[in-house]
C-alpha positions in Angstrom: 72.4 16.6 12.5 73.9 20.2 13.2 76.9 19.5 15.3 78.2 21.7 18.1 81.0 23.2 16.3 80.3 22.5 12.7 78.7 25.7 11.8 81.3 27.7 13.8 84.0 25.8 11.9 82.5 26.6 8.6 81.7 30.3 9.3 82.4 32.6 6.4 79.8 35.4 7.2 81.4 36.9 10.3 84.0 38.7 8.2 81.3 41.1 7.3 80.7 41.9 10.8 83.5 44.3 11.1 81.3 47.3 10.1 78.8 46.4 12.8 81.6 46.0 15.4 83.1 49.3 14.6 82.0 51.8 17.3 79.9 49.3 19.2 81.9 49.8 22.4 82.1 52.7 24.8 78.5 53.9 24.4 76.9 52.1 27.3 77.8 52.1 31.0 79.1 48.9 32.6 77.4 47.4 35.6 78.8 48.1 39.0 79.7 44.5 40.0 81.1 45.7 43.4 77.8 47.0 44.8 76.8 45.1 47.9 74.4 42.1 47.0 75.2 42.0 43.3 74.2 38.6 41.9 72.2 37.7 45.0 68.4 37.8 45.4 67.8 39.4 42.1 64.4 39.3 40.3 62.6 40.1 37.2 63.3 39.1 33.6 66.7 38.0 32.3 67.3 38.4 28.6 69.8 35.7 27.6 71.2 35.3 24.1 72.8 32.0 23.0 74.2 30.5 19.9 71.9 28.3 17.9 74.4 25.4 18.4 74.0 25.6 22.2 70.3 26.0 22.3 69.6 22.5 23.7 72.1 22.8 26.5 70.9 26.3 27.4 67.2 25.2 27.4 68.1 22.4 29.8 70.0 24.9 32.0 67.1 27.5 32.0 64.6 24.7 32.9 66.8 23.7 35.9 67.2 27.3 37.0 63.5 27.9 36.9 62.9 24.8 39.0 65.5 26.1 41.6 64.0 29.4 42.1 61.0 31.7 41.2 62.3 35.2 41.3 64.0 35.3 37.9 62.5 34.3 34.6 64.9 33.7 31.7 63.9 34.7 28.2 66.3 32.7 26.0 66.9 33.8 22.4 68.9 31.6 20.1 70.9 33.4 17.3 72.3 31.7 14.2 75.9 31.2 14.5 76.7 33.0 11.3 74.7 36.0 12.5 75.7 36.1 16.1 78.5 38.7 16.1 76.7 41.1 13.7 73.3 40.9 15.6 75.1 41.4 19.0 77.1 44.3 17.7 74.0 45.9 16.3 72.1 45.5 19.5 74.9 47.1 21.4 75.1 50.0 19.0 71.3 50.4 19.2 71.6 50.5 23.0 69.4 47.5 23.4 71.8 44.8 24.5 70.6 41.5 26.2 71.5 41.0 29.8 73.7 38.1 29.2 75.3 36.6 26.2 76.6 33.0 25.7 79.2 33.6 23.1 81.7 31.4 21.3 84.9 31.9 23.3 87.0 32.5 20.2 84.9 35.6 19.5 84.9 37.0 23.0 87.8 39.3 22.2 86.0 41.0 19.4 83.8 42.7 21.9 86.2 42.8 24.9 88.7 44.8 22.9 86.0 47.3 21.9 85.0 47.9 25.6 81.5 46.3 25.1 81.5 43.9 28.1 81.4 44.5 31.8 84.6 43.8 33.8 83.8 40.6 35.9 87.2 40.3 37.5 86.0 40.9 41.2 83.2 38.4 40.8 85.4 35.7 39.1 88.1 36.1 41.7 85.7 35.5 44.5 84.5 32.2 43.2 85.7 29.3 45.5 86.6 27.3 42.3 88.4 30.1 40.5 91.6 28.1 40.2 89.8 25.1 38.6 88.2 27.2 35.8 89.4 26.5 32.2 92.4 28.7 31.7 92.0 28.7 27.9 88.5 30.2 28.1 89.7 32.7 30.5 92.7 33.6 28.3 90.2 34.5 25.6 88.3 36.6 28.1 91.3 38.7 29.3 92.4 42.2 28.5 95.0 44.0 30.5 95.0 41.3 33.2 91.2 41.8 33.7 88.4 39.2 32.9 85.5 40.3 30.8 83.7 37.0 30.5 83.7 33.7 32.4 83.7 30.2 31.1 80.4 28.4 30.6 80.8 25.2 28.6 83.7 23.4 26.7 83.9 21.9 23.2 87.4 20.5 23.0 89.4 18.7 20.2 90.6 15.3 21.3 91.6 12.1 19.7 89.1 9.2 19.5 90.7 5.8 19.3 89.0 2.6 18.1 90.2 -0.1 20.4 89.0 -3.0 18.3 91.2 -1.8 15.4 94.1 -1.1 17.7 94.0 -4.6 19.1 93.5 -6.2 15.7 96.6 -4.4 14.5 98.6 -5.4 17.6 99.3 -1.7 18.7 99.1 -0.3 22.2 97.0 2.8 22.4 99.1 4.6 25.0 102.4 3.9 23.1 100.9 4.9 19.9 99.3 8.2 20.9 102.2 10.0 22.5 104.2 11.3 19.4 104.1 11.5 15.6 106.3 8.3 15.4 103.6 6.4 17.4 100.8 8.0 15.3 102.5 6.8 12.0 103.3 3.4 13.2 99.6 2.8 14.3 98.1 4.3 11.2 100.1 2.1 9.0 99.3 -1.0 11.1 95.6 -0.2 11.2 95.4 0.6 7.5 96.9 -2.7 6.6 94.1 -4.6 8.3 91.8 -4.6 5.3 90.4 -2.5 2.4 88.5 0.7 3.6 90.1 0.7 7.0 92.2 3.7 7.7 94.4 4.7 10.5 93.6 8.4 10.6 91.1 10.8 9.3 90.9 14.6 8.6 88.5 16.8 6.7 91.0 18.2 4.1 88.7 20.9 2.8 87.2 22.2 6.0 89.3 25.1 7.2 87.8 25.6 10.7 87.7 22.0 11.4 91.3 21.6 10.5 92.1 24.6 12.7 90.3 23.0 15.6 92.1 19.6 15.2 95.4 20.2 13.8 96.7 23.3 15.7 96.9 21.4 18.9 99.8 19.4 17.6 101.7 22.6 17.2 100.7 24.0 20.6 101.9 20.8 22.3 105.4 22.2 21.7 104.7 25.5 23.3 104.5 27.5 20.1 101.8 29.0 18.1 101.3 30.2 14.5 100.5 33.7 15.8 103.1 35.7 17.7 102.6 38.8 19.8 99.8 40.6 21.4 96.7 42.1 19.8 97.6 45.3 18.2 101.1 44.0 17.2 100.7 40.4 16.1 102.6 38.7 13.3 102.5 35.3 11.8 104.9 32.7 13.2 104.7 30.1 10.3 107.9 30.4 8.1 110.7 28.5 9.8 108.4 27.1 12.5 109.7 23.5 12.9 106.5 22.4 14.7 104.4 23.5 11.9 106.6 21.9 9.3 106.6 18.5 11.1 102.9 18.6 11.6 102.3 19.2 7.8 104.9 16.4 7.0 103.0 14.0 9.2 99.6 14.8 7.5 101.3 14.8 4.0 102.6 11.3 4.9 99.2 10.1 5.9 97.9 11.2 2.5 100.8 9.9 0.4 100.6 6.4 2.0 96.7 6.1 1.9 96.5 6.2 5.7 93.4 8.5 5.4 90.3 8.0 3.3 90.5 9.3 -0.3 87.4 11.5 0.4 89.7 13.5 2.8 90.7 15.7 -0.2 87.2 17.0 -0.7 85.8 16.5 2.9 84.2 19.8 4.1 83.2 18.3 7.5 79.4 18.2 6.5 79.5 14.6 7.6 82.4 15.0 10.0 81.6 11.9 12.3 80.5 9.5 9.6 83.8 7.8 8.9 84.6 7.1 12.7 81.0 6.0 13.4 81.3 3.4 10.7 84.0 1.7 12.8 86.6 1.9 10.0 88.8 4.6 11.4 91.5 3.9 14.0 92.2 7.5 15.2 89.8 10.5 14.7 90.6 14.0 16.0 87.2 15.6 16.8 85.1 16.8 19.7 82.9 15.1 22.2 79.8 16.5 20.6 80.9 15.4 17.1 81.4 11.8 17.9 79.5 10.6 21.0 75.8 11.7 20.5 75.3 9.7 17.3 77.5 6.9 18.0 76.5 3.2 18.5 76.9 2.4 22.3 78.9 -0.7 21.2 81.4 1.6 19.5 81.7 3.9 22.4 82.4 1.0 24.7 85.4 0.2 22.6 86.6 3.7 22.2 89.2 5.7 24.3 90.1 9.3 24.2 93.6 10.9 24.3 94.7 14.4 24.0 96.5 15.4 20.8 100.4 15.0 20.9 103.1 17.1 19.6 105.9 15.7 17.3 108.0 14.3 20.1 105.5 14.4 23.0 103.6 16.9 25.0 99.8 17.3 24.5 97.3 20.0 23.9 93.7 20.5 22.7 91.6 23.3 21.3 89.9 24.9 24.2 86.7 25.7 22.4 83.2 26.2 23.7 81.4 29.3 25.1 82.0 32.1 27.6 79.3 34.1 29.4 79.6 37.9 29.2 77.4 40.7 30.5 77.2 43.5 27.9 77.5 47.1 29.1 74.1 48.6 29.4 72.5 45.3 30.6 69.1 46.0 32.2 69.3 43.2 34.8 73.1 42.4 35.3 72.6 41.3 38.9 70.1 38.5 37.8 72.6 37.7 34.9 75.4 36.9 37.4 73.1 34.9 39.7 72.2 32.7 36.6 76.0 32.4 35.7 76.9 31.2 39.1 74.1 28.6 38.9 75.3 27.3 35.6 78.8 27.0 37.0 77.8 24.8 40.0 79.0 21.2 39.8 75.6 19.8 39.4 74.9 21.8 36.3 78.4 21.4 34.9 78.4 17.6 35.3 75.3 17.3 33.2 76.8 19.2 30.2 78.0 16.0 28.3 74.3 14.9 28.0 73.9 17.8 25.5 77.3 17.2 23.8 79.5 19.6 25.7 82.0 19.2 28.6 82.6 21.1 31.9 84.8 24.1 32.3 85.6 23.1 35.9 88.4 20.5 36.4 86.8 19.4 39.7 83.8 18.2 37.7 85.7 15.0 37.0 84.3 13.2 40.1 84.1 9.4 40.3 80.4 9.5 39.4 81.3 11.7 36.3 84.0 9.4 35.2 81.7 6.5 35.3 78.9 8.2 33.5 80.9 10.1 30.9 84.2 8.3 30.5 85.0 9.9 27.1 84.6 13.4 28.5 87.3 13.0 31.2 90.6 13.6 29.3 90.6 17.3 29.0 89.5 17.8 32.5 92.5 15.9 33.7 94.9 18.2 32.0 92.9 21.5 31.8 96.1 23.5 31.6 96.9 21.9 28.2 94.1 23.6 26.6 94.6 26.7 24.4 93.0 28.8 21.8 94.7 31.8 20.1 93.8 35.4 21.3 93.4 37.4 18.0 90.8 39.6 16.4 91.8 38.0 13.1 91.2 34.4 14.0 88.1 34.0 11.7 89.8 35.5 8.7 92.8 33.3 9.1 91.3 30.0 10.2 87.5 29.8 9.4 87.1 31.5 6.2 87.6 29.1 3.2 89.8 31.5 1.3 92.1 32.1 4.3 95.8 31.3 4.5 95.3 28.4 6.9 93.4 26.3 4.6 95.4 27.2 1.6 98.7 26.2 3.4 97.2 22.9 4.5 96.1 21.9 1.0 99.2 23.0 -0.7 101.5 21.2 1.8 99.4 18.1 2.3 98.0 17.4 -1.0 100.6 19.0 -3.3 103.7 18.3 -1.2 104.9 21.9 -1.3 105.4 22.2 2.4 108.1 25.0 2.6 106.5 27.1 -0.2 103.1 26.8 1.5 104.6 27.9 4.8 106.3 30.9 3.3 103.2 32.1 1.5 101.1 31.6 4.5 103.6 33.7 6.5 103.0 36.7 4.3 99.2 36.4 4.3 99.2 35.9 8.1 101.2 39.0 8.5 98.9 41.0 6.2 95.7 40.0 7.9 97.2 40.5 11.4 98.3 44.0 10.4 94.9 44.9 9.2 93.3 43.3 12.2 89.6 42.6 12.3 88.5 46.1 13.1 
């Protein structure tokens, strides 16, 4: 199965989108979102582009929207993940943009910082649930304290815990999942249960998947591997104690055989297989990676926690998608009417059925908790979510020849932690100076 974030996490082609992005902004006029009646009573055709990964969820949303009204018809166009940035940039440069785009939130800034999206700030500020929207998504939609996109759906990294293995090992889940010391104690106890049972799992040759699941340990300490604002960013790797301790933990997992030996070559092509087998105690992943294919009996004996820092604190990768209205959209009023429909609690509460989670904290109602218990944890601490705002994210974290994966492998598998961090610092600095323009 093609998983919700797998293609995104393995992207290598987007690095070639720079040429298409150049000059794609500033050519088209933004919609006047302050005009009376904007986003109300619209009609006609709404051209919506979505990522291929989110097609199923978007199809369900469009079907519900059509059932709710008959004035607007949505024409949904799925775009392969690896082609999305290039195709959208090409459409904008050709003055033929869609009316609405469902874009991976981590790539929102590529267009926002080229003035290609409409300023939605007045509309977002008027939403009655504005303060309950995902701050991580909004952070990636922000330039100069203005919002150019709005959260749509979430795809967050969390920690899946197999309760059967925890109980057999005599380890308490809450005590074990609050710090690195707890992780290590639990991983050792679970790995000692029997052959081919392991306390932890990571895909050691999948750059993006590692960025998705490892970085939150660092963010939980209120630090990042990138420092500064776009236009003047530098690496924050060498001498970063949180980075060092995180790599040391993952190195210990490898040295002590607390992760499967296939971790060395694992490219995340079967990211969920080891946990679904019931032989992994703790698995950092997303709801869409684990839940859709899991045996219901395993899910009954699974609990989810956020990812902890070395001595406490928690975070998660605030992934997923944002909605944006490109400048020059032919039917922007219909676009905003559709956006508001998608953000209603009823629609947000159904997102886990398609492998995603809501972007509204107030979606965690009693009924939601009962139906989707493994989707609740991020909603309870939505402020703990984060994703780096950088035009260079893809080149650093997703490309297989980027500095993130090289640092991970040199530190974790070769044990050269300090040297790996020093080398990564130089490469982060170089890429961030170049930007992604």
